[in-house]
N, C-alpha and C positions, 0 to 999 in steps of 0.2 A: 595929169602926167606924173609918173613916179621918177625919182632921182636915184641914179646908180653912182655910188662913190667908188671911183677907180683909182687905185694906186699905180703909178707908173714909175719904175725905177730904171732910169736910162740917163747916161751922161752925154750922149751925142746930140748936139743942137740940131743937126740935120734930121736925125731920126725923130726928134721931138716935134720938129716942124711938120713932118709927115703925119705923125700921130694927131697933132692938133687939127690939121686940115681935115683929116678923115673923120675925127670926132665931131667937128663942126657940121660937116655934111650929113653925118649919121643922125645928129640931133634934130636936123630939120625934117627928117622923114620918120622918125621913130617916136613911139609913145613913151619910151624910156629915155630920159635925159641923162647923158653921161657927164659926170663932174670929175675931170682929171685932177689928181693931186701928184705933183712931180717931186721926185727925189733923185738926186744925181750921184749919191754915194751910199755905201752901206750904212754909215752912221745916220744920214738923213732918213733913209728908208726905215731903219729900226726905230728911230724917234717917232716917225709918223704912225707906225704900227702900235706904239704904246699909247698914243694920244687920240687916235681916230678909229672909227669903225668903218671898214671897207667891205663893199659887196664883191670885190674882185681885185686882182692885181696882175700887172704885166712886168716881168723882171728880165733885165738883160744880165748876162753873166760877167762880161768884161767891162768893168767900171774903172774909171781913173782912180788909182790908189798907189800909195807908196809902200803899203804893207802886204797886200794880197793881190796877186795877179788876177784872180777871178773872185773878187769879193762878192759878186752876185750869188755865187755858190753858197757862201756863208749865210746870205739873206734867205735863200731857198730853204736852208736847214733850220733857220729861225721860224719859218712858217710851217713847213711840211710836218704833219702829225702833231702840231702844237697849237696852231691858231685855226679858227673856223673861217678861212678865206679861200675861195677857189682862186687859183692863179695859173697863168700861162707863162712859161719861160720862152721868151722870144730872143733868139741869139744865133750867131754864126758859130758858136762854140759848144754845141750840144754834146760833143764827145766828152766834155768835162763832167757830165752828170749821167753817164751810162748806168751807174749803179742805183739811180733813183727811178723807181718804176712809175709809169704813167697811169692815170685813171681819169675819170670824168672831171674830177676836181683839180687835177694837176696835169697839165698838158704841155708838150714841148712843140714849139713851132720855129721854123727857120726864119731868118731875116727876110727872105724873099717871099714868104707866104703873104697872102692878102690880109692886110690889117683890118679891112672891113669885115672879112670873114671871122677874124679873131674876135672882134667886137660882137658880132652876131652870136657867136658861140658862147661868149661870156654872158651876154644878155639872156640867152636861152636858159642858162643855169639860174640866173637871177629870177627869171619869170617862173621857175619852179617854186619859188617862195622860200627856198632853203636858207638864204641869208637873212631875209627880213623876218623869218620865223624866230631866229635865234638872237637878233640884235636887241639892244635895250628898248624898252617901251613897245615891245612886240606883243602879239597875241599870247604867246607863251608867258611872257613877262606879266601880262595882266592876270593870267590864271594863277601864277605864283604869288602875286600880290594878294589876290583873293584868298588863297589858301593861308597865307601869312596872317591875315587879319581875321578870317572867319572860321578857320579850323584849328590852327596851331595853338591859339590861346586856351582852347578847351583841354588840351592834353600836355602842354609843355611842362607844367609843374610836375607831372608824373615822370617825364623824362629826366627832369632835373633831380628829382628824388632818387631815381634809379642810379644816376651817375654818381651821386654822393655815396652810395653803398657799394658801387662796383668801379674801382679805380681804373681797371683795364677795359671797361666797356666802351665800345666804339659808338658813342652816341651820335656822331655825325652821320655814320652809315645808316643807322636805324632811322634817324630823322629824314634822311634823303629817301630811304625806301618808303617811309610813311608819306612823304610829299609826292613821290612818284605814283603811288597808288591813287592818290587824290587827283593828280593830273590825268591819269587814265580815265577816271570817272568823268571828268569834264570833257575829255576828248571823245567820249562815246556819244555825246549829244550834238546835234546840229543846231542851227540858229532858231529852229522852231521847237527846241527841246525834245525832239524826237531822236531815235537812235540813228547815228551816222553809219551808213554802210561801209564795210571794210573793203580795202583793195586787196586783191589776191597776193600781192607781193608782201603784205604784212603777215602772211601766214608763216614765213620763214625768217630766221635770223642767221646771216652768213657774213663772216665766219662766226661760229658759236662763241659766246662770251665765256662759257664754262669749259675749261680745258679737260676735265675728267669726264668719263662716261656717265651720262645722266639721262633720266627719262625724257623721251622726245628727241634724242639725238638721231639723226639720219646717218647711217653708216654705209660705206661702200666696200664691198668685198674686193680685196686686192687682187685676187686670182681671176675672177670672172666678171667683175664690174657690176654685179647685182647690188641692189639697194635694200636696206633693212632699217627698221626703226626699233629703238630700245623701248620696251614696255614695262620693265621692272619698276616697281614703286620707288619713288625718289628717296623714301626713308631708308631703303635697303642699300642705296648707292652713296649716301653721304659718307665721306671719309672720316674715320674715327681713330684716335690714338689708343694704343693699348696702355691702360693705366698701370699695369704691372711691368711694362717695358716702355717707358716714355721716349726712349731714343729710337724705337722701331718706327718704320715707315707707316703712316696712317693707311688703313685699309677700310673698304666698305664692309657692311654686315653680310651682304650677299656673297656667296661663293660662285654663283652662276648668274649670268645676265640673260634675260629673256628678250629675244628679238623676233619680229615678224617681218616677212618679206613684203616689199613694195613692188607689185606687178605693174607692168607698163599699161598705159591707157588702152593701147591697141589690142592687147591680149584679152583684157576683160570685156571690152565692148564688142568684140568680134561676134558676129551672128546675132546681135541683139537689135531690137527696133529702137527708133528714136525716143519713144515714150519711156522705155525701160532704161535707156541710157540717161535720160533726164532725171529719173528717179534715183538711179545709182549715184549721180553726181550731187544730188541733194542730201545723200546719206539717210534717206527715209524708206529704202526699199529692201535691201539685202544686208542683214546685220553682220554677215561675215566679211564684208568689205567696208573700207572707209576711204572716201575720195580725197586725194591731195591735188590741189590745182597746179597747173603748169605755169611757171613764171620765168623771168630772166635768171632767177636764183637756182631753180630746180625744175627738172623735167616733169615732176608730178607722177601721178599714177594712182593705184589703189592699194591700201594696206590689206593684206590677206590674213585675217585672224586665224585661218585654218593652218597656215604654213608658218609655224613658229619653231624656234630652236633655242636651246639653252647652251650658252657658250661660257666656259670657265673664265672668271674675271682675269686671271693671270695670263691668258693667251689671246683675249679678244683684240687687243691692240696690234698683235702680230698679224692677224688675218683681216682686220677691217680698219679703214681710215674714217675719221669724222668729216662729214661733208657740211653739215649745218644742223640747226636745231629748230623744231617747231615752236612758235611763240606761244606764250602761256594760254591765252583764251582758247586756242585751237587744240593745244596739247591736252588740256583738261577734258575736252569733248571726246578726243580719241581714247583716252584711258577709260572714261566712263563707258564708251561704246564697247571697248574690249571686255570690260568686266561684265557688262550686260549680256554679251554674246555667250560667254561661258557660264553665266549664272542661270540662263534660261533652262527650264526643265522640260517643258512640253507636256501635253496631255496624254496619259496612257490610252491606248486603244482598247475598245471593248468589243466583244463578239456580239 
């Protein structure tokens, strides 16, 4: 049986009695045992967040206070976007937080909603593994420890030497990137040291971390809603300052950005047999297309390397919006396929 550490921020004794009764009944029937931790004020809740790791939280907005009428709102702002804790706001005063958007990790529930359902929904998030994955002594933590002792000692002196010569060098970012590359290597293997299959949702990153136009960005035409992907090499899109004019806005080397259309799945597979469709989806059949899977993040389709455009750098943001970006392992394959498609020569015919 696994244990779910739940923070409950609630000042009403009546409501707490209801919570405790439902939790007791829930624990009798569930493989996940909920361990409630009670805070009745903003101060108590904030103190618990600093000293404990929680798998989830339930927060009321109206708490007894002499300073803030809705001090629960202040606690919500302490967690939202800052701490890695899924939480539900359970309150009769949800109008106080209309400006805070909901998502799967931050949900709003009325006092009258079923508390049993709230617990089930929190536990379903817990069962995804997202909180246990990131907590101390987790699987990720064990990988980081392994990298710390088995990989970093080999190169750390080199980083230290570089830092001594470059005062403004961001050594922490470089170290983090170095560590992240090693984490990816570990995560590619399963328990049998064989390659772990990817899930289709890993194909995309949404929203994109990179704000500027970069290789692999999926764009949406603002006028007709069509989708396109940036294929210009990343070296041409890196923003560079003009050494002759240091105050000028940084610009990429490229004056034009090459994009290819992403055709819908239905258009490409129309009038094709199942065997042909299977080959198209495996990207081993027709080099002029590259399959993009459909996920919750993107409708997918086929990149059409025949349908390309060059858009001036200075107007592309006027006509297109950034939807997401293809993640690195898959982006690399797309660029390679694009290059191979246009590099092929074919055999001249002879009489």
